[in-house]
C-alpha positions as CSV (number, residue, x, y, z in Angstrom):
1,M,45.7,-11.1,20.5
2,T,43.7,-13.7,18.7
3,T,40.6,-15.6,19.3
4,Q,40.7,-19.3,20.2
5,D,40.2,-20.0,16.6
6,G,43.1,-17.9,15.3
7,G,41.2,-14.9,14.0
8,S,42.0,-11.5,15.5
9,I,39.4,-9.1,16.8
10,T,40.0,-5.4,17.2
11,M,37.8,-3.4,19.5
12,Y,37.7,0.4,19.2
13,T,36.8,2.0,22.5
14,T,37.0,5.0,24.8
15,P,38.0,4.9,28.5
16,W,34.6,6.2,29.6
17,C,32.4,3.8,27.6
18,G,30.5,1.5,29.8
19,F,29.4,-0.7,26.9
20,C,33.0,-1.1,26.0
21,K,34.0,-2.2,29.5
22,R,31.1,-4.6,29.7
23,L,31.9,-6.3,26.3
24,K,35.6,-6.4,27.0
25,S,35.0,-8.2,30.3
26,Q,32.5,-10.6,28.8
27,L,34.9,-11.5,26.0
28,A,37.7,-12.0,28.6
29,R,35.5,-14.4,30.5
30,E,34.9,-16.4,27.3
31,G,38.6,-16.5,26.6
32,I,38.3,-14.3,23.5
33,G,41.2,-11.9,23.2
34,V,41.0,-8.5,21.7
35,D,43.3,-5.8,20.5
36,E,41.9,-2.7,22.1
37,V,42.3,0.7,20.4
38,N,41.4,3.9,22.3
39,I,39.9,6.2,19.6
40,E,40.6,9.3,21.8
41,Q,44.4,8.5,21.6
42,D,44.5,7.5,18.0
43,P,43.0,10.0,15.4
44,G,43.3,7.4,12.6
45,A,41.2,4.9,14.6
46,A,38.6,7.6,15.3
47,E,38.4,8.3,11.6
48,Y,38.0,4.6,10.8
49,V,35.2,4.3,13.4
50,M,33.4,7.3,11.9
51,R,33.8,5.8,8.4
52,V,32.1,2.5,9.4
53,N,29.5,4.2,11.6
54,G,28.0,6.8,9.2
55,G,30.1,9.6,10.5
56,N,29.6,8.8,14.2
57,Q,32.3,7.9,16.8
58,T,30.2,5.0,18.1
59,V,32.0,2.5,20.4
60,P,32.5,-0.3,20.9
61,T,33.1,-1.0,17.3
62,V,34.5,-4.5,16.8
63,V,36.4,-5.5,13.7
64,F,36.9,-9.1,12.8
65,A,39.8,-10.8,10.9
66,D,37.7,-10.8,7.7
67,G,37.5,-7.0,7.9
68,S,33.8,-6.9,8.8
69,A,32.7,-4.6,11.6
70,M,29.9,-4.6,14.2
71,T,28.8,-1.6,16.3
72,N,28.0,-2.3,20.0
73,P,27.5,-6.0,19.4
74,S,26.4,-8.4,22.1
75,L,28.6,-11.2,23.3
76,A,26.3,-13.6,21.4
77,Q,26.7,-11.7,18.2
78,V,30.5,-11.7,18.5
79,K,30.6,-15.5,19.3
80,E,28.3,-16.2,16.4
81,K,30.5,-14.2,14.0
82,I,33.6,-16.0,15.2
83,A,31.9,-19.4,14.8
84,A,30.7,-18.5,11.3
85,S,34.3,-17.4,10.3
86,V,35.6,-20.9,11.3
87,S,33.0,-22.9,9.4
């Protein structure tokens, strides 16, 4: 899926992560689509999350179209990053 501005967002999650569920629902309410990847089902995704989080499997990890990543970002941080990408 893509954001309203055409950039894609990937969110690495686990099924039991409350922070992931909260951010996903907030993004949906704002009309921001995400590609969700369960790191428990995808070993390559788990390795990537560990690489960008200092060896930890910290979720949600959100990756933007420009390749940058944020760990456990707020809705405001995600919206700010998307807005900056469009400017």
